[in-house]
C-alpha positions in Angstrom: 153.9 89.1 80.4 151.6 86.3 82.2 148.0 86.5 81.5 147.2 84.9 84.7 144.4 86.6 86.9 146.3 85.9 90.2 150.1 86.1 90.6 151.9 85.0 93.8 155.4 85.1 95.0 157.3 84.7 98.1 160.1 87.0 99.4 159.8 86.9 103.3 162.3 85.1 105.4 160.8 81.4 106.4 161.7 82.0 110.2 159.0 85.0 110.4 156.3 82.3 109.7 156.8 80.8 113.1 157.2 84.1 115.1 154.1 84.4 117.8 152.6 87.9 117.9 150.0 89.6 120.3 148.9 92.0 117.8 148.7 92.5 113.9 149.4 95.8 112.0 147.5 96.4 108.9 148.1 99.0 106.2 145.3 99.7 103.5 146.2 102.4 100.8 145.3 103.1 97.2 149.0 103.6 96.0 147.8 105.5 92.7 149.4 102.9 90.3 152.8 103.0 92.1 153.7 106.5 90.5 155.6 107.5 93.8 157.1 104.0 94.3 160.2 105.1 96.2 158.2 107.2 98.5 155.4 104.6 98.7 158.2 101.8 99.8 159.6 104.3 102.2 156.5 104.7 103.9 155.5 101.1 103.8 158.6 100.2 105.3 158.5 102.6 108.2 154.9 101.2 108.9 156.6 97.7 109.3 152.9 96.3 109.1 152.3 92.4 109.0 149.5 93.0 106.2 149.6 95.5 103.6 146.4 95.8 101.2 146.9 98.1 98.3 144.7 99.1 95.4 145.6 100.4 92.0 148.7 98.5 91.5 150.5 98.4 88.2 152.1 95.8 86.3 154.3 96.2 83.3 152.5 99.5 82.7 154.3 102.2 80.7 153.4 105.1 83.2 155.2 103.0 85.9 158.4 102.0 83.6 157.0 98.3 82.9 157.6 97.5 86.7 156.0 94.7 88.6 155.0 97.1 91.5 153.7 94.6 93.8 156.7 92.5 93.2 159.0 95.6 93.7 157.4 96.3 97.3 157.5 93.0 98.5 161.3 92.4 97.0 162.5 95.5 99.0 160.4 94.7 102.1 161.1 90.9 102.2 157.2 90.1 102.0 155.2 87.6 100.4 152.7 89.0 97.9 149.5 88.0 95.9 148.3 90.3 92.9 144.9 90.3 91.6 144.2 91.7 87.8 141.5 94.1 87.6 142.2 95.3 84.1 144.2 95.1 81.3 145.3 98.7 80.7 145.1 99.0 76.8 146.7 102.4 76.6 149.9 101.1 78.7 151.0 98.1 76.9 150.6 96.4 73.5 149.2 92.9 72.6 152.5 91.7 72.5 153.6 92.9 76.2 150.1 94.0 77.8 149.7 96.0 80.9 147.7 95.1 84.2 146.3 97.1 86.9 144.9 95.5 90.2 144.9 94.8 93.6 147.8 93.5 95.8 147.9 92.0 99.1 151.4 91.7 100.9 152.3 90.1 104.3 155.3 88.6 105.9 153.0 85.4 106.7 152.5 82.7 104.4 149.5 83.7 102.0 147.1 81.1 100.5 144.3 80.3 98.7 143.7 83.5 97.0 140.7 84.1 94.5 139.0 86.7 93.0 135.4 88.1 93.0 134.6 90.0 89.9 131.7 91.7 90.6 128.6 90.8 88.8 127.5 94.5 88.9 129.9 96.6 86.5 130.2 100.1 84.9 130.6 100.2 81.0 132.7 103.2 81.4 136.0 101.7 80.8 135.3 99.4 78.1 136.8 100.1 74.7 134.7 102.0 71.9 135.5 102.7 68.2 134.9 106.4 68.4 137.2 106.9 71.4 141.2 107.6 70.6 143.4 104.9 71.9 145.2 107.7 74.0 146.1 107.3 77.7 143.5 109.9 79.1 140.8 107.9 78.0 142.1 104.7 79.8 140.3 102.0 77.9 140.3 98.9 79.6 139.2 95.4 79.6 137.9 93.7 82.8 136.1 94.9 85.9 136.2 95.7 89.4 137.2 92.9 92.0 137.7 91.9 95.6 140.9 90.0 95.9 140.4 87.4 98.8 143.2 85.8 100.5 144.0 83.5 103.5 146.9 84.7 105.6 148.3 82.1 107.9 150.1 82.8 110.9 151.2 80.4 113.7 147.9 78.9 114.9 145.9 81.7 113.3 144.3 82.3 110.1 143.0 85.6 108.7 140.8 86.1 105.7 141.3 89.3 103.8 139.1 90.8 101.2 141.1 93.7 99.2 138.1 95.9 97.7 138.3 98.5 94.8 134.7 99.6 93.9 133.7 101.3 91.1 134.5 105.1 91.0 132.3 105.6 87.7 129.2 104.8 89.2 126.5 105.6 91.6 126.2 104.5 95.1 123.8 102.0 94.2 126.1 99.9 92.2 129.0 100.3 94.9 126.5 98.8 97.5 125.6 96.0 95.0 129.5 95.2 94.6 130.0 95.5 98.6 126.9 93.2 99.2 128.8 90.5 97.2 131.5 90.8 99.4 129.4 90.6 102.7 127.7 87.6 101.0 130.5 85.9 100.5 131.7 86.3 103.7 128.7 84.7 105.4 130.5 81.4 104.3 133.1 81.5 107.0 132.4 80.9 110.7 131.4 83.9 112.8 134.6 83.6 114.9 136.9 83.4 111.8 139.1 86.6 112.0 138.4 88.5 108.9 139.2 91.7 107.2 137.7 94.0 104.5 139.4 97.0 103.3 140.1 99.1 100.4 139.2 102.1 98.1 135.1 101.8 98.6 134.5 104.9 96.4 131.6 106.0 99.2 131.4 106.9 102.5 130.7 103.9 104.5 129.6 105.8 107.6 126.2 106.6 105.5 123.2 104.5 106.5 122.9 102.3 103.7 126.5 100.8 103.9 126.7 101.3 107.7 123.7 99.1 108.4 125.0 96.2 105.6 128.6 96.2 107.2 126.9 96.0 111.0 124.4 93.2 110.0 127.2 91.1 108.5 129.1 91.4 112.0 131.8 93.8 111.0 133.3 96.7 113.1 135.0 99.9 111.5 138.9 99.6 112.2 139.5 103.2 111.9 137.2 105.5 113.9 134.7 107.4 111.8 136.1 110.9 111.8 136.0 114.2 109.7 139.5 112.9 108.5 139.2 112.6 105.0 141.2 109.6 103.1 142.0 111.9 100.1 143.4 115.3 99.8 141.2 118.4 98.8 141.9 119.1 94.8 140.6 122.8 95.4 138.3 124.9 97.7 135.2 123.7 96.0 136.3 120.0 95.9 137.3 118.9 99.5 138.6 115.8 100.6 136.8 112.6 100.8 136.5 109.7 103.4 136.4 106.6 100.8 139.0 104.3 102.2 137.6 101.9 104.5 138.6 98.8 106.8 136.3 96.6 108.9 137.3 93.4 110.9 135.0 90.7 112.2 135.9 88.1 114.9 136.7 88.0 118.7 139.2 90.6 118.8 140.3 94.2 119.9 140.9 96.9 117.5 143.3 99.7 118.5 145.4 102.6 116.8 143.1 103.0 113.8 144.5 106.4 111.8 144.7 108.2 108.7 148.1 109.2 107.6 147.0 112.4 105.9 150.6 113.7 106.0 151.7 111.1 103.4 151.8 112.7 100.0 152.9 109.8 97.9 149.5 108.9 96.5 146.2 110.6 95.7 144.9 108.7 98.6 146.2 108.7 102.3 147.2 105.3 104.0 145.0 104.2 106.8 146.3 101.8 109.4 145.2 99.9 112.5 146.3 97.1 115.1 144.4 93.8 115.7 144.8 92.4 119.1 144.8 88.5 119.3 144.0 86.6 122.3 145.6 83.3 123.3 142.7 81.6 121.8 144.0 83.0 118.2 
């Protein structure tokens, strides 16, 4: 399998590239490695989104039948995709045939200038240790958490997409440091440039510190803050958590934000929203 950190392929019909739109539909979802791939593809196909922002995407892992999960979704739904490698999954592959895990951004439009922000602040939780058995439950990995940055080019408009997966095995201080790297990176773009930040943040972005940082950077919540969790409850003592978020910056209208909490194909629920495009875009 390729050792590249970024893989991109195109499966979208070229005629879609010049199709004018008055709005863009976006779905963000942690798909839990793609374990329930058929149900995942069914939902994403029905969602009819222009941009898919996916986390926990496997490539050549034993647990997901050695599939390139992003490629399978893109091929079935006739989309372009880019995959950013977060980890080498040491218990899911071999030296001859390594397994990877990361994020994927898909669109019916052209995707270009993709790059990774590999966060400076990382947890040491995943790194291999000589005394830890080489068994799947211990999830030994090489790599670290990332943001996958891409430009999605429509006819006359460009959207910068940040696909995030912040660290789960740490505290909010580390996650806020990772989020801050993304917000600092976004400052390089003009304020009028349309931008989307979405992903599994592993924190509640309505809390004071992340909410203030996001607001200072000029981003608006794409999905209304509500009591709806984005993960199911595990049991009575562990309710669902609201940890999947999306934010938009630019002179646009945001509408129809929702959590799809009837979808059971992952241990996270999908979220979706629409961005209304003015004639200026």
